[in-house]
N, C-alpha and C positions, 0 to 999 in steps of 0.2 A: 686858297693858299696863294699870298703874295711875296714873290722871289727879287730883290732888286740883286743884281749883279754891276757891281760897281768896280773903282781902283781908288785903292788908297796907300798913297806913299810907292806909286808905280807897281802893287801888289792886288791880284783883281781878288774879290771877297764877293763871298755870297752872303747874301742877307735876308731871311724869311721876316717876315715884319708882322707883327703882332699886335695886334691891338689897331688906334688911328694913324693914320701917316699924313703929317702938317707939312713935310717937304721932303726932298729927292737930295741923297746926296747929289756933289757938286758933280762929279766923274762918273756919274750914273750911266751907263750903255744899253741895257737891257733888263726890263720889265718884263718879269712871267705871271701870269693872272691866272692862277687855277681853279679853275668852278669856285669863281670869284663872290663875294659877297656885295650887296650892292653899296654896301659903305668902300667897300672898297675900291669898286666902280667909280662913284661917286669923287671918291679923292683923288684917284690917278685921271681921271678927266677934269677934274679941277688945277691938277699941276700941271698938265701937257698939253690943255686947251682945246682938247678933240674929245667928240664924242664917241662913247666905246658904244658898239652895237650892242644890243642883246642877245640872249642866245637864240630867241624865236627870229631875230634880224638874221642871224648867220646861219639859219636853214634855208634861207630865199635862194633861189636857183637862178634869178636874175642875174646876167654879167653886171649890170649896173648897182645891182645892191653888193656886191662883192666886190668889184674893182673900185674904186673910187676916191676923188680928192677931196679934205676936207680941213679946211683954214690951214691950207700948204702941207699936210699931213698926208700921207698916201695910206687907204684905208684898203686891205688886200683878204678876202678868205678864202679858203679851199678848202678842198675835203683833206683829210689826213688819214689814211690806212693805220687801224689798229688794232689789236686781238688779232692777226692775222694767223697766229697759229694755233686760234680755236676753233671749234665748229662755227662760232658766229662770228666772224670778221664784218667788219664795221669800217664807213667811211666817215670820220667823223669831221664836222667844220671847226677849223682853228684859222684866228683871224690874227695877221698879223697888220700892224700900225707903226709905220714910219714916220718918226715927228723927230724933224730935222736931225741930230746925231742919235739919237737913243729910238731902240726898237720897242714895241711893246706887241706884247703876245698873250691872246684870249685864248682859252681851252677849256671845255668842260671834259676832256678825256686825258689820261697821259700816255700818249704814243711814246715806243721805244724811241724813236727817232732825236727825240727832246732827251732823254736820258741818258742814250749814250753823246750827246754834244754837250751834256754839262760835263758830263764825266772827262770827255775831252778836253775843257777847259784848263782843269787842273793843269794839265801838260802844255796847254798851247796859250794860254791868255790872249794872245793876239789873236785867237777868232772871234772875240765881242772887243777890239779895238775901235771901232765905231756901230752905231743901232744897223746902217746897211752893209758892212762888213758880216754884224753877226744873224743879221736875216740871212743874206748867201750860203753862209757857213749851215744855218739851220735848212734851208732850203738843199743844197748839196747830203745832207746826212738824209732828207726824210725820200732822195732819190737813190743814196746808196742802199737804204732799207729797201723800197721796191725793187731793186733790181735785184737784192739776195731772196725777197721772196718768190717772186716769178721765178726766179733759178731755182728755188723748195717746191716751188708747183710744178715745173719742169721734169724735176726728178720723178715728184710722185705718178706725171702722167706717164713716164716712162715706164714703171713697175706696174700700171693699170692696165698699159697695152699689152705687157708682156702676161699677163692675169689673162686678158680676155681674148690671146691670141697663141695660147703654147698648145700644145700638140692633145694635152689630155682635155684641155678649155674647162673651163668654171662651169657651175650648175647649180640651180635651186638658190639657198641661201647666200652662197657664191656671188652670183649675179646681183642678187639686190643690193651687198655689201659694195659691188663696184660703180653700182647707180647711185649710191650713200658718195662714195668717194669723188666718182666723177662731177655730180653736184655740187659737192665744197669747193673742189678745184675752179669750178667754172665760176661758182660767187665770189672766190677768190681773186680769178683776174678779174672779173667785171669790175670789182671795189679799187682793186689796183688801177684798173683801166681809168676809172671815173676818179683818182685822185691825181694820177698823169696830165689827165685833162686838164683838171684844175689848177695843178702846177704851172703847165704851158703857160696857159693864158694870163695867172701871174707873172710868169717872167716876163712874156710881151708888155704887158700894163708896165711892169718895172720899166723896162727895157726902153719904153717911152717916154722916162721922167730924166729930163734936162740937168736936174739935181745929182744925179747919180754920177759919179765919179769913174771916169775913163778904165782904170785898174779892174773896179768891180762890174762895169758892162762885161769887159772881158772873161771874167771868171762864168759870168752870167749867158756869155755866149757859150761858151764851153757846156756848161748845164744843160741851155737847152738844147745841144747836140745829142749828149746824154739822153736827156728826155726824150727826144723822137727816136732814139735805139730802142729804149728800154718799151715805149708804146708800141712799136713795130713788133717786139716781142711777145708782147701781151697780146695784141690782135691775133700771131700765131698761134699763140693758147687758146684763146676762143674757139681757131679755128679746129683746132687738137678736139678740144674738149666736143664741139660739135662734133666730129669725128667718132670718136671712140662711145659718148651718147649713143650714134645711129646703130654701131656694131653690135655693142650691149644690148641694145632693144633686136636685134636682129638675132644675135644668138638667143635671146628669152622668144622669140616668136619660132625659133627651131627646135627649140625645148617642149612648147608647148605642142609645135604638129608633130612633131615625135611620139609624144604621149598622145596623140589625140587619133594617131596610124598607129600605133598599138592599141591603140582603144577599137578603133575600125575593123582593123584585121582580126583581132579576137574574135569580134559582133560577127563579122564572117565568116569565120571558122567555124565557129559554134553554133550556123545558122541551121546544117545538115542533118547532124545529132538532132535538135531539138526539133525538126520536120519528123525523123524517124520518129522519136518518142510520140509524138503528137499523135500518130498513123495509128501505133499502136496502143493509142490510150483511145482510141474511139469505141465507143459500147455497141459494136454492131454485134449480131446475133451469129452469123457465119464469116468467121477471121480464119482459114486453114492454120495460121500458127499457133493459136490460141490451144491447141491441144497438142501440139507437138513439142517432145521432147527437148529438144536442141533451139525450140522458138526463141529462148531470152538470152542464150549466146549467141544466137544469129543476131538478133537486135541490137546487142550491147557489141557487135564485131563491127556491124553496119555502122553505128551510132561511131565506133571508133575509127573505122577508118574514113568515115565522109568527114571527120574533122582533123585528124591526121594529111588528108591528101592537099587540102589546101593550103595546110602549114607549110606542109612542102613546097607546094609552089612558091609561097611567099619568098618563103629563102632564098629558094633558087633564083626569083627577081632580083634579090636583096631587097626587099620592101620592109625587112624583118632586122 
């Protein structure tokens, strides 16, 4: 889908282009390509005189492939966190191309910050006064979203911590559920950190461009400080995820050890009765108890006593 954001008689217009595009409105400030067709890429590439990276090229992780200049245009690709509230968060590559006073975005996903930024434009058209202003506004929206996601992940980890360390404790399937929740929080923190790293690199690259206006660079400096603080929080979350994972695995080991201990104590407690029953099950011709009327109760009593004494001893030692 090809969407143009342009001013018409002082009003910001949002135009979805269907079919071939021969020219751009004169005051176009932002061109958004969402899952573009080959025809859309070719048309925009011709109109802006810039090569648009393919979907495969956007996946490359080398800095030289993500941040570079092309004929005076700045081409910047970074991972943007999407589907953060699902079980499968993703850091998908999004390309920002600053060509003169126009911004071009190329994406194959629809991250929430883009939708939020577009909705804000209805109230604040000045957010896309120029391409570079629109770019910084989008990056600020992405950083705000990452902060919100990490705040939510922090709350989830606090709830997990309470579940692990509460007095009655979790057990069985509860520990399995906790492991899954920790794994999701860890995956989310990793994807968010990857997006923050890409955002920081993009800002450093953009800050080194002499064509960027001073007031825009001031906003970028503030944004970089925010990104640094958010990245530190993401590192803290990763550390907490590792701690909770170790704690949960420790709880599972304790539970397994308790089961093994009970089985071991039970086997030890029933070993003497088994020995007594084995003795009286031997087929010897001369065994005095065989013809004794109280022989059977005597054997039962011995077996019961030999089982009860170890059991009481273990209870006294608090092994059970």
